[in-house]
C-alpha positions as CSV (number, residue, x, y, z in Angstrom):
1,M,69.8,125.0,53.2
2,S,72.2,127.9,52.2
3,T,75.9,127.8,52.3
4,H,75.7,130.6,54.7
5,R,73.6,128.3,57.2
6,H,75.9,125.3,56.7
7,F,78.8,127.4,57.7
8,L,77.1,128.7,60.9
9,V,76.0,125.2,61.8
10,F,79.7,124.2,61.3
11,M,81.1,126.8,63.5
12,K,78.6,126.0,66.4
13,Y,79.6,122.4,66.4
14,F,83.5,123.3,66.0
15,F,83.1,125.8,69.0
16,I,81.3,123.1,71.1
17,L,83.9,120.6,70.1
18,M,86.8,123.0,71.3
19,V,85.1,123.8,74.5
20,S,85.0,120.3,75.5
21,I,88.3,119.2,74.6
22,T,89.6,122.2,76.8
23,F,87.5,121.2,79.7
24,L,88.7,117.7,79.5
25,N,92.3,118.7,79.4
26,S,91.8,121.1,82.4
27,C,90.4,118.1,84.4
28,A,93.3,115.7,83.5
29,T,95.9,118.0,84.5
30,K,94.2,119.3,87.8
31,G,95.5,118.1,91.1
32,K,98.7,116.4,92.2
33,S,98.3,112.8,91.3
34,P,101.7,110.9,92.3
35,R,104.1,110.1,89.4
36,Y,103.8,106.7,87.8
37,Y,100.6,106.3,89.5
38,H,99.5,104.0,87.0
39,H,101.8,101.3,87.8
40,S,100.6,98.4,89.9
41,Y,104.2,96.9,90.5
42,H,107.8,98.0,90.9
43,T,111.0,95.7,90.4
44,V,113.5,96.9,92.9
45,A,116.6,98.2,91.4
46,K,120.2,98.5,93.1
47,G,120.4,101.3,95.5
48,E,116.7,101.7,96.0
49,T,115.0,101.5,99.5
50,L,111.3,100.8,100.6
51,Y,111.5,104.7,101.6
52,S,112.8,105.9,98.2
53,I,110.4,103.7,96.4
54,S,107.2,105.1,98.3
55,F,108.7,108.5,97.7
56,K,108.6,107.9,94.0
57,Y,105.2,106.5,93.6
58,G,103.6,108.9,96.0
59,V,102.2,106.1,98.4
60,S,102.6,105.7,102.2
61,M,105.4,103.8,103.2
62,K,103.5,102.3,106.0
63,E,101.1,100.8,103.1
64,L,103.8,99.7,100.8
65,A,105.4,97.6,103.7
66,A,101.9,96.1,104.4
67,W,101.1,95.4,101.1
68,N,104.3,93.5,100.5
69,R,104.6,91.9,103.9
70,I,107.7,93.6,104.8
71,S,108.6,94.5,108.5
72,E,111.2,96.7,109.9
73,P,113.8,97.2,109.2
74,Y,112.0,97.2,105.7
75,V,114.9,95.4,104.2
76,I,114.4,94.8,100.2
77,Y,116.6,93.5,97.4
78,P,117.5,94.1,93.7
79,G,115.0,92.0,91.6
80,Q,112.3,91.8,94.0
81,K,108.7,92.5,92.8
82,L,106.8,95.0,94.8
83,R,102.9,95.7,95.0
84,L,102.4,99.3,94.5
85,N,98.7,98.9,95.7
86,S,96.1,96.8,97.7
87,S,94.5,95.2,94.6
88,A,97.8,93.9,92.8
89,V,98.4,90.2,93.2
90,A,101.0,89.4,96.0
91,Q,104.3,88.3,94.4
92,K,105.9,85.1,96.5
93,S,109.6,85.7,97.6
94,S,111.7,83.1,99.4
95,R,113.4,86.1,101.1
96,Y,110.1,86.9,103.1
97,T,110.7,86.2,106.7
98,K,108.0,84.7,109.0
99,E,108.1,88.1,111.1
100,S,107.2,90.2,108.0
101,K,104.3,87.8,107.1
102,S,102.9,87.8,110.7
103,T,102.7,91.5,110.7
104,A,101.3,92.1,107.2
105,N,98.0,92.7,108.5
106,K,98.5,94.7,111.7
107,S,97.2,97.9,111.5
108,P,99.4,100.9,111.7
109,P,99.6,103.0,115.2
110,K,97.2,105.4,115.4
111,N,99.2,107.6,117.7
112,V,101.9,109.5,115.7
113,K,104.6,111.4,117.5
114,P,104.8,115.0,116.5
115,V,107.6,116.3,114.5
116,G,108.6,119.4,116.8
117,Q,110.1,122.4,115.5
118,W,111.0,123.2,111.9
119,G,113.4,125.4,110.0
120,W,114.5,126.5,106.6
121,P,116.6,123.9,104.8
122,L,118.7,126.5,102.9
123,S,119.1,130.4,103.4
124,G,118.5,131.8,99.8
125,K,115.8,132.9,97.6
126,V,112.4,130.7,96.8
127,I,112.0,130.8,92.7
128,E,109.0,128.4,92.6
129,E,106.5,127.5,95.0
130,F,104.4,124.5,96.0
131,S,101.9,123.8,92.8
132,S,100.0,121.2,91.0
133,K,103.2,121.2,88.8
134,N,105.8,121.4,91.7
135,N,105.6,118.9,94.6
136,G,107.8,121.2,96.7
137,I,109.6,124.5,96.8
138,N,112.7,125.4,94.7
139,I,115.4,127.5,96.6
140,V,118.6,129.1,95.1
141,A,121.8,129.9,96.6
142,K,125.4,129.9,96.1
143,E,126.8,126.6,95.0
144,G,128.4,124.6,97.8
145,S,126.1,126.4,100.6
146,E,125.2,123.9,103.2
147,V,121.7,122.5,102.9
148,K,120.4,121.7,106.5
149,A,117.7,119.3,108.0
150,A,114.6,121.1,108.2
151,A,113.4,119.0,111.7
152,S,115.0,116.3,113.5
153,G,114.9,112.7,112.3
154,K,116.7,109.8,110.6
155,V,118.2,109.5,107.5
156,V,116.3,106.7,105.5
157,Y,117.7,107.4,102.0
158,A,120.9,109.2,100.7
159,G,121.6,108.5,97.1
160,D,121.2,109.2,93.2
161,A,118.7,106.2,92.2
162,L,115.5,108.1,92.2
163,R,115.6,109.7,88.8
164,G,115.2,113.5,88.4
165,Y,116.2,114.3,91.8
166,G,120.1,114.0,91.6
167,N,121.7,113.4,94.8
168,L,118.8,113.2,97.2
169,I,118.2,112.7,101.0
170,I,115.2,111.6,102.7
171,I,114.8,112.1,106.3
172,K,111.9,110.4,108.5
173,H,110.6,112.6,111.0
174,N,107.9,110.4,112.3
175,S,106.1,107.6,111.1
176,S,103.9,109.7,108.6
177,I,106.2,112.7,107.9
178,F,109.2,112.8,105.7
179,S,111.3,115.7,104.0
180,A,113.4,115.4,101.0
181,Y,116.4,117.4,99.7
182,A,117.1,117.0,96.1
183,H,119.8,118.0,93.4
184,N,123.0,118.3,96.3
185,K,126.5,118.4,94.9
186,K,127.7,116.6,97.8
187,L,126.0,114.5,100.5
188,L,127.2,114.9,104.0
189,V,125.2,112.1,106.0
190,K,124.4,108.6,105.2
191,E,121.4,106.5,105.8
192,E,120.7,105.4,109.1
193,D,122.3,108.7,110.7
194,T,120.2,110.5,113.4
195,I,119.8,114.2,112.4
196,A,119.2,117.2,114.5
197,I,117.2,120.2,113.3
198,G,119.6,122.8,111.6
199,Q,122.4,120.0,111.0
200,P,124.2,120.2,107.6
201,I,123.4,117.4,105.5
202,A,124.4,118.2,102.1
203,L,126.3,121.0,99.7
204,L,123.9,122.7,97.3
205,G,124.4,121.6,93.9
206,S,122.8,120.9,90.3
207,T,122.6,117.2,89.8
208,E,119.9,116.4,87.5
209,A,118.8,120.1,87.4
210,D,119.3,123.0,85.2
211,R,120.6,125.2,87.8
212,V,122.1,125.1,91.1
213,M,119.0,125.0,93.3
214,L,117.4,122.9,96.2
215,H,114.1,121.3,95.5
216,F,112.6,120.7,99.1
217,E,109.7,118.5,99.8
218,I,107.7,117.2,102.8
219,R,105.4,114.4,102.3
220,K,102.8,113.3,104.7
221,D,101.7,109.6,104.2
222,G,103.3,109.3,100.8
223,N,101.6,112.6,99.6
224,P,103.3,115.8,98.8
225,V,102.2,118.8,100.9
226,N,103.2,122.6,100.9
227,P,106.4,123.0,102.9
228,R,105.0,126.6,103.7
229,K,102.5,125.1,106.1
230,Y,105.3,123.4,108.2
231,L,108.3,126.1,107.9
232,P,108.3,129.1,110.2
């Protein structure tokens, strides 16, 4: 076989190899897999709540509670090991109550209360839309601007324990829908507060961000959804 023919065969297989690698890479990055999706357990750290942990791993809070036999008001403790999926082996804990064990296998309610009216959380400019690389939308405005609740609900998390989100607020609107407000300069509400749509909940900042902005997310059953589908 001539040198020229050897070269053509080599280039043919090299081209096939490069196309295959490109295709596999595109498949691996396509979609919106939850962060830390490969983890089976999580050890509770100080300042974390069941809501913030479900948000971090992109799982339904109701399922997370059921997997770990935790009932309302969903009290967890630093050092407690939580299952992150149904196949993980249950961890025994002396702090689990008889009530939580008895409710572990109950099915979640079928009827979910409608959220009602939605509004924009900040008056500013959207600089990044929802995508496979961004679980929400990023809005810029003047530092210190009021960040407002996008819908009525209850504050289930207010703190900075979730890495990458800075000062974060999570509001529960019903048993399935939650909204999140990240990178705030100052939080104006605390956990358990009942919030009305349009109520100021924080001041705009840049905690754990490279610029002053609001990162706003809406989660449905633990999964990020496009906020544009809800906002007016």
